[in-house]
C-alpha positions in Angstrom: 64.6 43.3 -35.2 62.7 40.1 -35.5 59.4 40.2 -37.2 57.0 37.4 -36.2 53.8 36.7 -38.1 50.5 36.6 -36.2 50.2 33.5 -33.9 48.4 30.6 -35.4 46.2 28.4 -33.2 47.0 24.7 -33.9 44.5 21.9 -34.2 45.3 20.9 -30.6 44.8 24.5 -29.6 41.4 24.6 -31.2 40.4 21.4 -29.4 41.4 22.9 -26.1 39.4 26.1 -26.8 36.3 23.9 -27.5 36.8 22.0 -24.3 37.4 25.1 -22.2 34.1 26.6 -23.6 32.4 23.5 -22.2 33.6 24.3 -18.7 37.1 22.6 -18.7 40.1 24.5 -17.2 42.5 25.9 -19.8 46.1 26.0 -18.3 49.0 27.7 -20.2 52.2 26.0 -19.1 55.3 27.4 -20.9 56.9 29.1 -23.9 59.4 27.4 -26.2 61.9 29.3 -28.4 63.8 27.7 -31.4 65.6 28.4 -34.6 63.7 26.0 -36.9 62.6 27.0 -40.4 58.8 26.5 -41.1 59.4 25.2 -44.7 56.5 23.2 -46.0 55.2 22.3 -42.5 51.5 22.9 -41.9 51.4 25.1 -38.8 47.9 23.8 -37.9 49.2 20.2 -37.6 52.3 21.0 -35.6 52.5 19.3 -32.2 55.9 20.9 -31.2 58.2 23.6 -32.4 60.6 22.5 -35.1 64.0 22.9 -33.3 63.8 23.8 -29.6 66.7 25.8 -28.2 65.3 27.1 -24.8 62.2 27.2 -22.6 60.8 30.3 -20.9 58.3 30.5 -18.0 55.1 32.4 -18.2 55.1 35.3 -15.7 51.5 36.5 -16.1 48.2 36.4 -18.0 45.9 39.4 -18.4 42.4 39.2 -19.8 41.8 41.8 -22.5 38.2 41.0 -23.4 36.7 39.9 -26.8 38.2 36.4 -26.3 41.8 37.5 -26.0 44.4 37.4 -23.3 47.9 39.0 -23.0 50.6 36.5 -22.0 53.9 37.8 -20.6 57.0 35.7 -20.5 60.7 36.4 -19.8 63.8 35.6 -21.9 67.3 35.6 -20.5 70.5 33.8 -21.5 71.8 33.0 -18.0 71.6 29.2 -18.8 72.2 29.4 -22.5 75.5 27.7 -23.5 75.1 28.2 -27.2 73.7 31.3 -29.0 71.0 31.0 -31.7 68.7 33.0 -34.0 65.3 33.3 -32.3 63.1 32.3 -35.2 60.1 30.4 -33.8 57.9 30.7 -30.7 55.5 28.0 -29.4 53.0 28.5 -26.6 52.0 25.3 -24.8 48.9 24.5 -22.7 46.8 21.7 -21.3 43.2 20.9 -20.2 42.8 20.5 -16.4 45.6 19.6 -14.0 46.2 16.1 -15.2 45.9 16.9 -18.9 48.5 16.3 -21.6 50.7 19.3 -22.5 50.3 20.3 -26.1 51.3 23.0 -28.6 48.5 25.6 -28.5 49.8 28.3 -30.8 52.8 28.9 -33.0 54.6 31.7 -35.0 57.8 31.9 -37.1 59.8 34.9 -38.1 61.6 33.2 -41.1 64.6 35.2 -42.0 63.5 38.3 -40.0 65.1 37.2 -36.8 67.5 38.3 -34.0 70.5 36.5 -32.6 70.5 35.6 -28.9 74.0 35.3 -27.6 75.1 32.6 -25.0 75.7 33.3 -21.3 79.3 34.4 -22.0 77.6 37.7 -23.1 75.1 38.4 -20.4 72.0 40.4 -21.3 69.2 42.0 -19.3 66.1 39.9 -19.0 63.6 40.6 -21.9 60.0 40.7 -20.9 57.8 39.9 -23.9 54.0 40.2 -24.2 51.9 38.3 -26.7 48.2 38.7 -27.4 46.5 35.4 -27.8 42.9 34.3 -28.7 41.1 32.0 -26.3 37.6 32.1 -27.6 34.9 32.2 -24.9 37.0 30.3 -22.3 36.2 31.5 -18.8 38.6 29.5 -16.6 42.1 30.5 -17.7 45.2 29.6 -15.7 49.0 29.4 -16.2 51.9 27.6 -14.7 54.8 29.6 -13.3 58.2 28.8 -11.9 58.3 30.9 -8.7 62.1 30.6 -8.4 62.4 32.9 -11.5 60.8 36.3 -11.0 61.1 39.2 -13.3 59.2 42.5 -13.0 58.7 45.1 -15.7 58.8 48.8 -14.9 55.1 49.0 -15.6 54.3 46.1 -13.2 56.6 47.6 -10.6 54.9 51.0 -10.8 51.4 49.4 -10.6 52.4 47.3 -7.6 54.0 50.2 -5.9 50.8 52.2 -6.2 48.9 49.2 -4.7 51.5 48.9 -2.0 51.4 52.6 -1.0 47.6 52.3 -0.9 47.9 49.4 1.4 50.4 51.2 3.6 47.9 54.1 4.0 45.2 51.6 4.9 47.5 49.8 7.4 48.6 53.1 9.0 45.0 54.1 9.5 44.3 50.7 11.0 47.3 51.0 13.3 46.2 54.4 14.5 42.7 53.1 15.2 44.2 50.1 17.0 46.5 52.1 19.2 43.7 54.4 20.2 41.6 51.4 21.3 41.4 51.3 25.1 42.1 47.6 25.0 45.3 47.8 22.9 48.8 47.5 24.1 49.7 50.3 26.5 46.1 50.9 27.5 45.6 47.2 28.3 48.8 47.0 30.3 47.8 50.1 32.3 44.6 48.4 33.2 46.2 45.1 34.1 49.0 46.6 36.3 47.1 49.6 37.5 49.7 52.0 36.1 49.5 55.6 35.0 52.5 55.2 32.7 53.8 52.0 31.0 57.6 51.5 31.3 59.8 48.5 32.0 60.7 49.8 35.4 57.1 50.4 36.4 56.1 46.9 35.4 59.1 45.3 37.2 58.2 47.3 40.4 54.6 46.2 40.2 55.6 42.6 39.8 58.0 42.8 42.8 55.2 44.2 45.0 52.9 41.3 44.0 55.6 38.7 44.6 56.0 39.9 48.2 52.5 38.6 48.9 53.2 35.0 47.7 57.0 34.5 47.6 59.9 34.6 50.1 62.8 36.9 49.3 66.2 35.4 48.9 67.4 37.1 52.0 64.8 35.3 54.2 61.4 36.0 55.6 58.4 34.6 57.5 56.5 31.6 56.0 53.2 30.3 57.1 51.7 26.8 56.7 53.4 23.5 56.0 56.4 22.8 53.7 55.7 19.8 51.4 59.0 18.6 49.9 58.2 15.0 49.0 60.9 13.6 46.7 63.2 16.7 47.2 66.0 17.7 49.5 66.0 20.7 51.9 69.5 21.8 52.7 70.0 24.1 55.7 73.2 25.1 57.6 71.0 26.4 60.4 67.5 25.5 61.3 65.4 26.9 64.2 62.0 25.5 64.9 60.2 22.2 64.4 61.3 19.9 61.5 59.1 16.8 61.2 59.8 13.7 59.2 63.0 11.9 58.4 66.1 14.1 58.6 68.8 12.7 56.4 71.4 15.3 57.4 70.9 18.2 59.8 74.2 19.2 61.2 74.9 22.2 63.4 71.3 22.9 64.1 71.2 24.9 67.3 67.9 23.7 68.8 65.8 20.5 68.8 62.1 20.4 68.6 61.8 21.1 72.4 64.1 24.2 72.2 67.1 22.4 73.7 70.5 23.7 72.6 72.2 21.0 70.5 74.9 23.1 68.9 77.7 20.9 67.7 75.8 17.7 68.0 74.3 15.5 65.4 70.5 15.4 65.5 69.2 11.8 65.5 67.5 10.3 62.5 64.9 7.5 62.4 67.7 5.1 61.3 69.7 5.9 64.5 67.0 5.7 67.0 68.3 2.9 69.3 67.0 4.6 72.5 63.5 6.1 72.1 64.3 8.6 74.9 67.3 10.2 73.1 66.5 13.4 71.1 70.1 14.1 70.2 73.3 12.0 70.2 75.5 13.1 73.0 78.1 11.3 75.1 75.4 10.4 77.7 73.1 9.2 74.9 75.8 7.0 73.5 76.4 5.5 76.9 72.7 4.7 77.2 72.7 3.1 73.8 75.8 1.0 74.8 74.1 -0.1 78.0 71.0 -1.0 76.1 73.1 -3.1 73.7 74.8 -4.8 76.7 71.4 -5.6 78.2 70.4 -7.3 74.9 73.8 -9.1 74.9 73.2 -10.3 78.5 70.3 -12.4 77.3 72.7 -14.3 75.1 75.9 -14.5 77.3 74.5 -14.3 80.8 76.4 -11.1 81.7 75.2 -7.6 81.6 77.8 -4.9 82.0 79.9 -3.2 79.3 83.2 -4.3 81.0 82.1 -7.9 80.9 81.2 -7.6 77.3 84.1 -5.5 76.1 85.9 -6.6 72.9 88.6 -8.4 75.1 86.0 -10.3 77.1 84.1 -11.3 73.9 87.3 -12.5 72.3 88.1 -14.6 75.5 84.7 -16.2 75.2 85.3 -17.0 71.6 88.7 -18.5 72.4 87.1 -20.9 74.9 84.5 -22.2 72.5 85.2 -25.6 70.9 85.7 -25.6 67.1 83.3 -27.4 64.9 86.1 -29.4 63.2 88.0 -32.0 65.4 87.2 -30.4 68.8 89.5 -31.5 71.7 87.3 -31.6 74.8 88.5 -31.5 78.4 86.8 -31.9 81.7 83.5 -33.8 81.7 81.6 -32.9 78.5 78.0 -34.0 78.3 75.5 -34.7 75.6 72.0 -35.9 75.3 71.5 -39.7 75.7 69.9 -41.3 72.6 67.3 -44.1 72.9 68.6 -47.7 73.2 67.5 -48.5 69.6 69.0 -45.4 68.0 71.0 -46.2 64.9 72.6 -43.0 63.4 75.7 -40.8 63.7 74.9 -38.9 66.8 77.1 -39.2 69.9 76.7 -42.3 72.1 76.9 -41.4 75.8 77.9 -43.7 78.6 74.2 -44.0 79.5 73.4 -45.2 75.9 76.1 -47.9 76.1 74.9 -49.2 79.5 71.3 -49.3 78.3 72.3 -51.2 75.2 74.3 -53.8 77.2 71.4 -54.2 79.6 69.1 -54.9 76.8 71.2 -57.3 74.8 73.2 -59.1 77.6 70.5 -62.0 78.0 70.9 -62.8 74.3 74.7 -63.2 74.8 74.1 -65.6 77.8 71.8 -67.7 75.5 74.5 -67.8 72.8 77.1 -68.9 75.4 74.9 -71.9 76.4 74.3 -73.0 72.8 77.9 -72.6 71.8 79.9 -73.0 75.1 83.5 -71.7 75.0 86.0 -74.5 74.0 83.5 -76.7 72.1 84.5 -78.1 68.7 81.9 -78.8 66.0 82.4 -80.9 62.9 80.2 -81.5 59.9 80.5 -83.4 56.6 79.3 -82.0 53.4 78.6 -84.6 50.7 
């Protein structure tokens, strides 16, 4: 069995004790294990262990009074790839959160040591406790890796006692809570006016309430207006008044006046060509066509559907002159331009005669100045 000498506080450790007594926070960070020989080294001046082989996490620190604490740490070989003789132990600490981590205390077993095998020979985790002097430091902390948790039997029994005590306390609190008139079942009984709280009794109560404000799926009587702005109302059968634009309402059996319109298409705002028509029937369509023919009469001069049938309209189109190279017959007419007009519009007979009448005296004058048959000669030097 390894035999370690008492821990020696290093010079750095003494400095940290002095600072902690002045109010600074002393934080223990980790434990290092190694196999180095102390030789002629001055332990007080060491700043690190001699030959580090592994690092262990501190699991707890317990104050013992009289300037001492008990530090617990765990040793296991799960990540150790090469075995070694555990000969030296170093405890590291720092002052305040941003302080530099330094060797606080050190001990060496010399030749009285034990061998720690590598992870090919798994061992149970070893929980080790070391008593350590801290002077009069009042603010002691330690750093722990929460991903590695080992519990000793002693700690487990202590925590179980605390846990059982908490369970008793919680049970008492639950009992008190359930007896409270405003808790769970009692509160639901008040809200739903029930003598017994079950799922079926709550569902039944909700159904009764819904009848006052909701229509059943099988139908019912509704009061007031239906506002469905931006939504569609689909109905295969509608009885009563439906105001607003009806995009599709087929096979409705009554119009707003109670008239039977079974099998007809109810008119929409977009199809209202005759303001007197409530539904589109054969008679309504005839009225719409007659209305259309009346409008067409203002353009063509005729007013009946027969006169404005597709055949008649085609005949009228066939008798129209084309815009390109028209071939007129009969006596076509056109507006007579003014006598001084000079553009590309048509010149009528009237325009020609007016032009001759205006410019004929000028021709007579030219005839007198230059009579027909005269010969004029000139010599150019």
